[in-house]
SETI-54952 format. One line per 5 residues: number of its first residue (from 1); their letters; for each residue x, y negated, z negated of C-alpha. Coordinates in steps of 0.5 Angstrom, whole numbers. Layout:
NUM> A> X,Y,Z ~ ...
//
This chain:
1> MARRY> 11,-22,-25 ~ 8,-20,-18 ~ 12,-25,-14 ~ 18,-21,-14 ~ 16,-17,-9
6> ASEGS> 14,-23,-4 ~ 20,-27,-1 ~ 20,-34,-1 ~ 15,-37,3 ~ 10,-32,2
11> ELFAL> 4,-30,-2 ~ 2,-24,-5 ~ -4,-20,-5 ~ -7,-13,-8 ~ -12,-9,-5
16> WPAPV> -14,-2,-7 ~ -20,2,-6 ~ -25,4,-12 ~ -26,7,-16 ~ -19,10,-18
21> NADEC> -17,16,-21 ~ -16,15,-29 ~ -9,12,-29 ~ -6,9,-35 ~ -3,3,-31
26> FAEAG> -9,1,-28 ~ -12,2,-35 ~ -7,-2,-39 ~ -8,-8,-33 ~ -15,-8,-35
31> FRDFG> -18,-4,-29 ~ -24,0,-31 ~ -27,3,-25 ~ -25,10,-26 ~ -28,16,-22
36> DAHPT> -25,22,-19 ~ -23,22,-12 ~ -28,27,-7 ~ -28,28,0 ~ -32,22,2
41> WEQNA> -28,18,-2 ~ -22,20,1 ~ -25,19,8 ~ -27,12,6 ~ -20,11,3
46> DGVLT> -17,13,10 ~ -21,8,13 ~ -19,3,9 ~ -11,4,11 ~ -13,5,18
51> RLLLE> -17,-2,18 ~ -11,-5,14 ~ -6,-3,19 ~ -10,-6,25 ~ -10,-12,21
56> LGNYG> -3,-13,19 ~ -1,-11,26 ~ -4,-17,29 ~ 2,-20,25 ~ 7,-16,30
61> TPRLI> 10,-9,31 ~ 11,-5,24 ~ 18,-4,22 ~ 20,1,16 ~ 24,-3,12
66> TSPLR> 26,2,6 ~ 30,8,7 ~ 25,13,11 ~ 22,19,8 ~ 24,26,12
71> QPQSW> 20,32,13 ~ 22,37,7 ~ 26,43,9 ~ 29,49,6 ~ 36,49,3
76> LRRWF> 39,54,9 ~ 36,50,14 ~ 39,43,12 ~ 46,46,14 ~ 44,46,21
81> ARAEI> 39,41,23 ~ 37,34,20 ~ 30,33,17 ~ 25,29,22 ~ 23,23,19
86> LALRE> 16,23,17 ~ 11,18,21 ~ 9,11,19 ~ 3,13,16 ~ 6,18,11
91> QIELP> 11,14,9 ~ 6,9,7 ~ 1,14,3 ~ 6,19,0 ~ 9,14,-5
96> MHWDN> 2,12,-7 ~ 1,20,-9 ~ 8,21,-12 ~ 11,16,-17 ~ 18,20,-16
101> LPDCV> 18,17,-9 ~ 21,10,-8 ~ 17,5,-5 ~ 15,4,2 ~ 16,-3,5
106> VEFGA> 13,-4,12 ~ 14,-11,15 ~ 10,-13,21 ~ 13,-17,27 ~ 17,-24,26
111> SKATL> 12,-27,21 ~ 15,-23,15 ~ 8,-20,13 ~ 9,-14,9 ~ 6,-8,6
116> RTGKG> 9,-5,0 ~ 6,2,-3 ~ 9,6,-9 ~ 9,8,-16 ~ 4,13,-15
121> HQIYW> -2,8,-15 ~ -7,7,-9 ~ -6,0,-9 ~ -3,-4,-3 ~ 1,-10,-4
126> IALPE> 1,-15,2 ~ 5,-21,3 ~ 3,-26,8 ~ 7,-32,10 ~ 4,-38,6
131> KEATA> 1,-41,12 ~ -3,-35,13 ~ -5,-34,6 ~ -12,-37,7 ~ -13,-31,12
136> FEKIA> -13,-26,6 ~ -20,-26,4 ~ -22,-25,12 ~ -17,-20,12 ~ -20,-16,6
141> GRVAA> -27,-17,8 ~ -25,-13,15 ~ -21,-8,11 ~ -27,-7,6 ~ -32,-6,12
146> AHPLL> -39,-4,9 ~ -36,-3,2 ~ -37,-8,-3 ~ -31,-13,-4 ~ -29,-15,-11
151> QTELR> -24,-20,-14 ~ -21,-17,-20 ~ -16,-21,-25 ~ -11,-16,-28 ~ -5,-16,-32
156> WEHLI> 0,-14,-26 ~ 6,-13,-30 ~ 3,-6,-31 ~ 2,-4,-24 ~ 9,-7,-22
161> R> 14,-4,-26
//
């Protein structure tokens, strides 16, 4: 089911900071490590994204594939100026917090390594070229840094609707 987000010749992986806020989709998928986010958790989650972008940056320059989100502006202002495009990090983060926003897909270089976020879930979908798939475990370890890294088997169809 999850393979539909990876192009042919790619392997798909998921990475997320835990615990996550109580979430029906995660629960249906079989995940049980729930807890409330707090400032330290938010700081750690920001660090995960920073390290993930650094790791994926090794595959090349990031390029937003999906339509860009723009800075909100008043109805009146829309008549006079086009809203500014949000920074790449905001493009990635906002669909994880708001399920009414479209998914964000970022491609890294010519390798076709991609990062997808969305559906209101704090989860990173990472597609790597098949020849690079064995590198994911090391990448995940560096992204996790000092935090424990656990492999979890879930029913992915509940998280990729």
